[in-house]
C-alpha positions in Angstrom: -25.8 55.2 -27.4 -25.1 55.1 -23.6 -26.7 51.6 -23.5 -24.4 50.4 -26.3 -21.4 51.8 -24.5 -22.4 50.1 -21.3 -22.8 46.7 -23.1 -19.5 47.2 -24.9 -17.8 47.9 -21.6 -19.3 44.8 -20.0 -18.2 42.7 -23.0 -14.7 44.0 -22.7 -14.5 43.2 -19.0 -15.9 39.7 -19.7 -13.3 39.2 -22.4 -10.5 40.4 -20.1 -11.6 38.1 -17.3 -11.8 35.2 -19.7 -8.4 36.0 -21.2 -6.9 36.2 -17.7 -8.3 32.8 -16.8 -7.2 31.3 -20.1 -3.7 32.8 -19.8 -3.3 31.0 -16.5 -4.4 27.6 -17.9 -1.8 25.2 -19.4 1.0 27.4 -18.1 3.3 26.5 -15.2 3.5 29.0 -12.3 6.2 28.9 -9.7 4.7 29.0 -6.2 8.0 29.3 -4.4 10.8 31.8 -5.4 13.6 29.8 -3.8 14.6 32.7 -1.6 11.9 33.4 0.9 8.3 32.6 1.9 6.7 35.5 0.0 3.2 34.4 -1.0 3.1 31.9 1.8 1.5 32.2 5.3 2.4 30.0 8.2 -0.2 29.4 11.0 0.1 27.9 14.5 3.9 27.7 14.7 5.5 29.9 12.0 8.9 29.0 13.3 8.5 25.5 11.9 9.2 26.8 8.4 12.3 28.4 6.9 14.2 28.6 3.6 17.6 27.0 3.2 19.6 26.6 0.0 16.6 27.2 -2.2 14.2 24.9 -0.4 11.4 25.3 2.1 12.3 23.4 5.3 9.4 22.0 7.3 10.8 21.1 10.7 9.3 21.9 14.1 6.1 21.8 16.1 2.9 21.1 14.1 2.1 23.9 11.6 0.9 24.4 8.1 2.2 26.7 5.4 -0.6 28.0 3.1 0.0 29.4 -0.4 -1.8 32.7 -0.6 -0.4 34.3 -3.7 -1.2 34.5 -7.4 -2.5 33.1 -9.7 -6.1 33.4 -8.6 -5.2 34.3 -5.1 -4.1 30.8 -4.3 -7.6 29.2 -4.6 -7.6 26.2 -7.0 -10.1 23.6 -8.2 -8.6 21.8 -11.2 -4.8 21.9 -11.4 -1.6 19.9 -11.7 1.0 20.4 -9.0 4.7 19.3 -9.1 7.2 19.6 -6.3 10.6 18.2 -5.5 10.7 16.7 -2.1 13.3 15.2 0.3 12.8 13.6 3.7 15.2 13.0 6.5 14.8 9.7 8.4 11.7 9.6 10.5 10.1 12.6 8.6 6.4 13.0 8.3 4.8 15.7 6.1 2.1 16.3 3.6 0.8 18.4 0.7 -2.8 19.6 1.2 -5.1 20.7 -1.6 -8.6 22.1 -1.6 -7.9 23.1 2.0 -8.6 26.3 4.0 -6.5 28.3 6.5 -6.8 27.1 10.2 -5.2 28.8 13.1 -4.3 25.5 14.7 -4.9 21.7 14.4 -4.8 19.4 11.4 -6.6 20.9 8.4 -10.2 19.7 8.4 -10.9 20.7 4.8 -9.6 19.1 1.6 -7.2 16.2 1.0 -3.7 15.4 2.1 -1.0 13.8 -0.1 1.1 12.0 2.5 4.9 12.4 2.6 6.3 9.6 4.7 9.2 7.3 3.8 10.2 6.0 7.2 8.1 7.6 10.0 6.6 4.9 12.1 4.2 6.8 14.3 4.3 7.5 18.0 3.1 5.8 21.1 1.1 2.6 20.3 0.1 3.9 16.9 2.0 2.7 13.9 1.7 5.0 10.9 1.3 2.7 7.9 0.5 5.3 5.2 3.5 6.0 3.0 4.5 8.7 0.5 1.9 9.2 -2.2 -1.1 8.2 -0.1 -4.3 10.2 -0.4 -4.3 10.2 3.3 -6.9 8.0 4.9 -8.9 7.6 1.7 -6.6 5.6 -0.6 -3.4 4.7 1.2 -0.1 3.5 -0.3 1.4 1.0 2.2 4.6 0.3 0.2 7.7 2.6 0.3 8.3 4.1 -3.1 11.4 6.2 -2.4 14.1 6.3 0.3 15.0 9.1 2.7 17.8 11.6 1.9 17.2 11.8 -1.9 15.1 14.3 -3.9 12.0 12.9 -5.6 9.2 14.4 -7.6 5.6 14.4 -6.4 2.9 15.1 -9.0 -0.7 15.8 -8.0 -3.3 16.1 -10.8 -6.9 17.1 -9.8 -9.7 17.2 -12.3 -13.2 17.7 -10.8 -13.8 14.5 -8.7 -10.5 12.7 -9.6 -7.0 12.9 -8.3 -3.9 11.1 -9.7 -0.8 11.0 -7.6 2.6 10.1 -9.0 6.0 9.6 -7.5 8.9 10.1 -9.8 6.5 9.8 -12.7 5.0 6.5 -11.5 1.3 6.7 -10.6 0.5 5.3 -7.2 -3.0 6.7 -6.6 -5.9 7.1 -9.0 -9.1 7.9 -7.1 -12.4 9.0 -8.4 -14.8 10.2 -5.7 -18.4 9.1 -6.0 -21.3 11.4 -5.2 -21.9 11.6 -1.5 -18.9 9.5 -0.5 -18.7 7.8 2.9 -17.0 10.1 5.4 -17.3 10.0 9.2 -18.3 13.3 10.9 -14.7 14.4 11.7 -13.8 13.8 8.0 -16.9 15.2 6.3 -14.9 18.0 4.6 -12.4 15.6 3.0 -14.0 15.9 -0.4 -13.2 17.6 -3.7 -14.1 21.3 -3.7 -11.7 24.2 -4.3 -9.2 25.7 -1.9 -5.6 26.3 -1.0 -2.3 24.4 -1.3 -0.5 23.9 2.0 2.6 22.2 3.3 2.8 20.4 6.7 5.4 20.5 9.5 4.5 17.5 11.6 6.7 17.6 14.7 10.1 18.7 16.0 11.7 15.3 15.0 10.6 15.5 11.4 12.4 17.4 8.7 11.2 17.6 5.1 12.3 19.8 2.2 10.3 21.2 -0.7 11.6 23.0 -3.8 10.7 23.7 -7.4 7.0 23.9 -6.5 5.0 24.6 -9.7 1.3 24.6 -10.5 -0.7 24.6 -13.7 -4.4 25.5 -13.7 -6.6 23.1 -15.6 -9.9 24.0 -17.2 -13.4 23.0 -16.0 -14.3 19.5 -17.1 -16.9 16.8 -16.7 -17.1 14.7 -13.6 -15.6 11.2 -13.9 -17.6 8.0 -13.4 -16.3 6.1 -10.3 -14.3 3.0 -11.0 -16.3 0.9 -8.5 -19.8 0.8 -7.0 -20.8 2.8 -4.0 -20.9 -0.2 -1.6 -17.3 -1.1 -2.4 -16.1 2.5 -2.2 -17.6 2.7 1.3 -16.1 -0.6 2.4 -12.6 0.2 1.2 -12.7 3.8 2.5 -13.7 2.7 6.0 -10.7 0.4 6.1 -8.3 3.0 4.8 -9.6 5.6 7.3 -8.9 3.0 10.0 -5.2 2.6 9.0 -6.0 -1.0 8.0 -3.5 -2.3 5.5 -5.6 -3.5 2.6 -2.9 -5.5 0.9 -3.1 -8.7 -1.2 0.4 -10.1 -0.5 -0.1 -13.2 -2.6 -0.6 -12.4 -6.3 1.2 -13.7 -9.4 1.5 -12.6 -13.0 -0.4 -15.5 -14.4 -3.0 -15.9 -17.2 -1.5 -13.1 -19.2 -1.8 -10.6 -16.4 0.8 -7.9 -16.7 2.2 -5.8 -13.9 0.6 -2.7 -15.5 -2.8 -4.3 -15.4 -2.3 -5.4 -11.8 -1.3 -1.9 -10.7 -4.2 -0.3 -12.6 -6.5 -2.8 -10.9 -4.9 -2.0 -7.5 -5.6 1.8 -7.9 -9.2 1.3 -9.0 -10.0 -1.1 -6.1 -7.9 0.5 -3.4 -6.1 -2.8 -2.8 -2.3 -2.7 -2.6 -0.6 -5.7 -4.2 2.4 -7.8 -3.5 3.5 -9.7 -6.6 5.6 -12.8 -6.2 7.5 -15.0 -8.6 7.7 -18.7 -7.9 11.3 -19.4 -6.7 12.6 -22.9 -6.4 13.7 -26.1 -8.1 12.3 -26.2 -11.7 10.5 -22.9 -11.3 11.1 -19.6 -13.2 13.5 -18.3 -10.5 16.1 -20.9 -9.6 19.2 -19.1 -8.4 20.7 -15.7 -7.5 21.2 -14.7 -11.1 17.6 -15.3 -12.1 16.4 -13.7 -8.9 18.4 -10.5 -9.6 17.1 -10.5 -13.2 13.5 -10.7 -11.9 14.1 -7.8 -9.4 15.4 -5.7 -12.3 12.0 -6.1 -14.1 10.0 -4.9 -11.1 12.1 -2.0 -9.8 10.3 1.3 -9.5 6.9 -0.5 -9.8 4.2 0.5 -7.3 4.0 -2.9 -5.6 5.4 -4.9 -2.7 8.0 -7.5 -3.9 7.3 -11.0 -2.5 9.1 -14.3 -2.9 7.2 -17.5 -3.1 9.7 -20.1 -1.8 8.8 -23.4 -3.5 9.5 -26.9 -2.2 11.9 -27.6 0.6 15.0 -27.3 -1.6 14.7 -23.5 -2.0 17.0 -22.8 1.0 19.9 -24.4 -0.9 19.4 -22.5 -4.2 19.7 -18.8 -3.1 22.0 -16.7 -0.9 20.7 -14.9 2.1 21.7 -11.6 0.5 19.6 -12.3 -2.6 16.6 -13.4 -0.6 16.8 -10.2 1.5 16.2 -8.2 -1.6 12.5 -9.2 -1.4 10.1 -7.3 0.9 8.9 -10.6 2.4 9.1 -14.3 1.8 6.3 -16.8 2.0 5.9 -20.6 1.6 3.4 -23.3 2.1 3.4 -27.0 3.0 2.0 -28.3 -0.2 5.3 -29.8 -1.5 7.2 -32.3 0.6 8.6 -35.9 0.7 6.7 -38.5 2.8 8.1 -41.3 5.0 8.2 -43.6 2.0 10.4 -41.2 0.0 7.6 -40.1 -2.3 7.6 -36.4 -3.3 4.1 -35.0 -2.9 2.6 -31.9 -4.5 -0.8 -31.7 -2.8 -2.6 -29.8 -5.5 -1.9 -32.5 -8.1 -4.1 -35.6 -7.5 -1.6 -37.9 -9.3 1.2 -36.7 -7.0 -0.7 -37.0 -3.7 -0.6 -40.3 -1.7 -3.0 -40.8 1.2 -2.7 -44.4 2.3 -4.2 -43.7 5.7 -6.1 -40.5 6.4 -5.1 -40.1 10.1 -1.4 -41.1 9.4 -1.3 -38.6 6.5 -2.7 -35.8 8.7 -0.1 -36.5 11.4 2.7 -36.4 8.9 1.3 -33.2 7.2 1.1 -31.4 10.6 4.6 -32.5 11.3 5.8 -31.2 7.9 4.1 -27.9 8.6 5.8 -27.6 11.9 9.2 -28.3 10.4 8.7 -25.8 7.6 7.6 -23.0 9.9 10.2 -23.7 12.5 13.2 -24.1 10.1 12.6 -21.9 7.1 13.3 -18.1 7.3 9.9 -17.0 6.0 7.5 -14.2 7.0 4.1 -15.8 6.0 2.6 -19.2 5.8 0.3 -19.3 2.8 -2.3 -21.7 1.4 -2.7 -22.7 5.1 -4.3 -25.9 6.2 -4.8 -27.0 2.6 -5.9 -30.6 2.1 -5.6 -32.6 -1.1 -8.8 -33.1 -3.1 -9.2 -36.8 -2.0 -9.7 -35.7 1.7 -10.7 -32.0 1.4 -14.4 -32.9 2.1 -13.4 -34.0 5.6 -11.6 -30.7 6.5 -13.4 -30.1 9.8 -13.1 -33.7 10.9 -9.4 -34.1 10.1 -8.3 -30.7 11.4 -8.9 -31.8 15.0 -8.4 -29.4 18.0 -5.1 -31.1 18.8 -3.8 -30.5 15.3 -5.1 -27.0 15.2 -3.4 -26.2 18.5 0.0 -27.5 17.2 -0.4 -25.5 14.0 -1.2 -22.3 15.8 1.5 -22.8 18.4 4.3 -23.1 15.9 3.1 -20.0 14.1 3.1 -18.0 17.3 6.4 -19.4 18.6 8.2 -18.4 15.4 6.5 -15.1 14.6 5.2 -16.3 11.2 2.1 -14.6 9.9 -0.9 -16.6 8.8 -2.5 -15.9 5.4 -6.3 -15.7 5.1 -6.5 -17.2 1.6 -9.4 -16.0 -0.6 -9.0 -18.4 -3.4 -9.2 -21.6 -1.2 -11.2 -19.9 1.6 -8.7 -21.1 4.2 -8.2 -21.5 7.1 -11.6 -22.0 8.7 -13.0 -19.4 11.0 -12.4 -21.7 13.9 -8.7 -21.9 13.2 -8.4 -18.2 12.6 -10.0 -17.4 15.9 -7.5 -19.6 17.7 -4.7 -17.9 15.8 -6.0 -14.5 16.9 -6.2 -15.6 20.5 -2.6 -16.7 20.3 -1.4 -13.4 18.9 -0.6 -14.5 15.4 -0.5 -11.8 12.8 -2.5 -12.1 9.6 -2.2 -11.3 5.9 -4.6 -11.4 3.0 -3.8 -13.4 -0.1 -5.4 -14.5 -3.4 -2.9 -16.9 -5.0 -4.6 -16.3 -8.3 -4.5 -19.0 -10.9 -5.4 -16.7 -13.8 -5.6 -13.0 -14.5 -8.6 -12.3 -12.2 -7.4 -11.1 -8.8 -10.9 -10.8 -7.3 -11.7 -8.5 -4.3 -10.3 -10.5 -1.4 -13.9 -11.6 -0.5 -13.1 -14.3 2.0 -10.2 -12.4 3.6 -12.4 -9.3 4.2 -15.3 -11.5 5.4 -13.1 -13.1 8.0 -11.5 -9.8 9.0 -14.9 -8.5 9.8 -16.1 -11.6 11.6 -12.9 -11.7 13.8 -12.9 -7.9 14.4 -9.4 -7.6 13.0 -7.7 -4.2 13.2 -4.4 -2.9 11.8 -2.7 -4.1 14.9 -3.5 -7.7 14.0 -2.0 -7.4 10.5 1.5 -8.3 9.3 3.7 -5.7 7.6 7.0 -6.4 6.0 10.0 -6.0 8.2 12.7 -3.3 7.6 16.1 -4.2 6.2 18.2 -5.9 8.8 15.2 -7.4 10.6 14.1 -9.9 8.0 13.9 -13.5 9.0 16.6 -14.5 6.4 18.9 -11.9 7.9 18.3 -13.1 11.4 18.1 -16.9 10.9 20.1 -17.3 7.7 19.4 -20.2 5.4 19.7 -23.8 6.8 21.7 -26.3 4.9 19.0 -28.9 5.0 15.2 -29.0 5.6 13.5 -32.1 6.8 11.1 -33.3 4.1 
């Protein structure tokens, strides 16, 4: 009888524990009462946190505020977290999960969801990781929201997967493989279980958090990683090094939708810039069609690029409309030769090479005019030669021509694309450009719906030893080339 009573008691305890856990699942719990920091513990510099008008204010010397309260004493594995956040200009903060209390220093355990809309770093370090980044592991390099407005951050963690959304738009979807690459200092940046924490970064940074809610999710099966282990290691090393893995030259072609492109972006860890073709007889031909296009891509997790087509584009758009794009790029594949013939170098029937050397001299001159006169950020499809002479690339791109090409890029601060589709420019030209201080970008210029993996771009980056300091990033509003140079009334060629 005593044995039955003991078994019955154990069963009731088990049922109570199960009921308690189940009651916490699929139910939203407020982690912040809007009045004080009850349930939270600040370490290192407690004065960096305070409550004002129903929000936690993170402002002051480096410190972290850990949630220690119920449910489950603040230790979470699978969960969904929502918080309303607002940053002041220059703010830098973060939401940590699966972390552990530390008396001082940046938390070593768990992951950080970056909060940074306009913070640029300090000293000679430029912080490129923007709001929504899974800090150092899968970075978001584009700005999703502005300062001084409230926005919602959602973090959903299930076993070895995290999804991060900003205002309902997913920007990160990362599945951690078994035994992921992590350097010694970051070996605890893995999924486990642990606390939620908020970050105060420095005395010049002010970030607000309110309406912080959490829902516990049940145990589940591990997810199969999106990519192979080798790719995960390669891309993680680049993200940890603050290297902007961005394909600035993609198009919605071959049936590719923006939803497919962004899904591919998150699976591979490559940020994308998607560009319409803008110019005479192209889809975007004037300010009205430009604004219509911009309406279709607003709130999308991408950079917004403009491919300026032909030499007439400068007469078709206003500077104000062009400045709506994050960056502008063009090439020298469309121009008019000395005989008045309009050339499009990728179309054999529209390419005229009467004399190879004379053609090359005219081509280099056109490239110089385009780069010097047009207000663009990036020169793309660089050093491209038409099919009829492409086999003589190394012979025709002489040292003198290379030097002229590199000099005009350096003189006018125009970045050079490392193009993965055409595998251009050559390593020799890229090395000369690096020596001259030219910045680089990666680009695919996809002809269909396959965006690839930036194979040539990454190969050249490794061979040249490029770092984040060598890479172009879009300029802020007010500093774009079109805002500084305006649009010329006429372009030679």
